N, C-alpha and C positions, 0 to 999 in steps of 0.2 A: 314266678317272682315279684310277687306282689311290696313293695316298699308304701309305706305309709307316704312317703311324699318324694316323687321322683323327680321334681321339680331343679332343673340344671343335667341334670345324671345323663347323660351320653352313652347309646348303646348303636355301639355296627353292624347289620346283619348280611351276610353275603347272600346271596338268590332270595333277595327280595326281591325281584318281578314277577314272581308267583309263588302257588303252593306254597309249602310250610311258610315257606319267608317275609311270606305278605302274610301272611296274616298275621305272623311275630309281632311285624314290623305295625301292624294296625293295630293290634292290640298293646304295644308298649307303646304307644302315642297314645293310645287312650288311658293310660296308667298315667302316665305324664313325662313321660320318656320325652328326646328329642334324639330323631335316629337318626343315623345316618343308612343312607340305603346302597345297595352296593349290589352292582349284575352286569352282564356285558350289555339287557337291553336299556338307552338311553329312555329312551322316549317314551316307556313303561314305569321308568323309575321316574321321572319328572312327575309324570302324572301321580303318579305315588306320592311322592312327596309332598306336592301341591297341596294334594289334599289333607295331607299327615301333619304334613310342618316340618318336612325332616328336609335332610341332607342330599344332593346324588353326585354319587364318587363311582361310575360307570367303567369299568375293571374287566375283565377276563381272567377271575383267581388258576386257570390255569397255564398264567403267561407269569412267572415269578416277580422276573424286570417291573413288569404293572402291576402285582400286588404289594412293591415294596413303595413304586413310585405312591399308588397308593394310599398305601398306611403312613408317609410324610407327609401327603398333606392334612389328611383324617389329623396328625398327631401335631400339624402345625397349625390347627381349628382347635383342635379339642386337647391340649395338653394332657388332659385325665380321660382315659376312657374305662368306662362302670360295667362293662358289659359285652363280649363279644360270641354273639351267636355265628357259629361257622357251618352257615346252610346251604353252600352251596350242591348245589350234585346233578350227578345224570344217571342212569339210566341205559346199561348197554347190557341187548339180548344177545345171545347164543356164546356158545360153551370155547375154552381155551383152544379149540382146533379147530374150528369154522369163524370165531371173531375177528373182523380185522380188524391187526397188529396197530393201530391205527386210534382205532374209538379204544382198543385196552391199554396204550398211554391214554387216551383220552380221561379214561373214568380216574384212573390212576389220579392223571392228572389233578382235574375237578375235585374229586368227594377225597382225595388224600395229603394231597400234595397242598392244594390249594388252602386248606387249614391252619396247615403245618407254617406255612409262608403269613397265613394271612393273623396268626396267634405268634408268630416268631415278632409281628412290624409292627402289632402293637403293643406288644410286654411290659414296655417301659409306662406306655398309658396306665396300663390297667397296674402296675404296679405302683405306678404314682395316685393313682386313686389311694387305691387301696394302704398305701404310706398316709392319706391322709386321714386317715379313718375312718373310710366310706367304702360301703362293702363292692370289689369288683369281681365276677364272673367271666367266663370260658364257659360257653353252649356249643355242644359239636352234635348238630343230627345225625343219628348211625342211620340203622335199620336193624330187622331184626334179618339179614342177610347178611350184613356185621357178627353173627355166631353161628350162624349155621350157613350151609353150604346152600346155592341158590343151581343148578347147576343151567336151568338155564337160562341164565345172565351169569354165570361165571366174574367178567370179568367183575360186572357191579359187586358182586357180592365179596369179593376179592379186596376189592380197594373199599369197603363197607368194614372188613376184619381190618384192616390197617388202620382206620378213620377209628375202628373202637384199642387199639394196640395206642395205637398212640391219646387217646381219648384216656388212655387209664394209665398212663406212664407219664402223661403229662399232670394227672392230679397228683400224685408220689412224690417228681420233680419239685410243684409249688405247693407240698403241704406247708401249713403253719404261714401261707402266704399271701 
């Protein structure tokens, strides 16, 4: 996502406290983006935000009301959002026969619904950026588990399948915008 001049461009990254989300924040910040870091672990987010000059939004994306509050706070500070990276995710192992049902629900909430809620919550800001002539993008990090069934982690795989379907549907719904 290289841009000639990223100054003033806002990126919201969920799952920013570790892994691919953290690496994405570091890369975007190096390229001049202003990053809003979203994850549950506020202390970890604060350290990273201090390092890259970003902002912190502590939020569990599995909680719809928390996501909507977080999105409202972001849009209050940044009416235009240029990039949303739905990077929050968890791995839940087990089959649908033996995985604890609360973990099956958590996988769906974090890996799939968190992206739906965050996207819907920030869509007006993304549209404002696009309407001003600046590119706006939504990136959702999935997995090969979203294309093939990975039986030893069936709840994870199912949640990633849902995430892939959401992304494909969103692309069609927002085509040309």
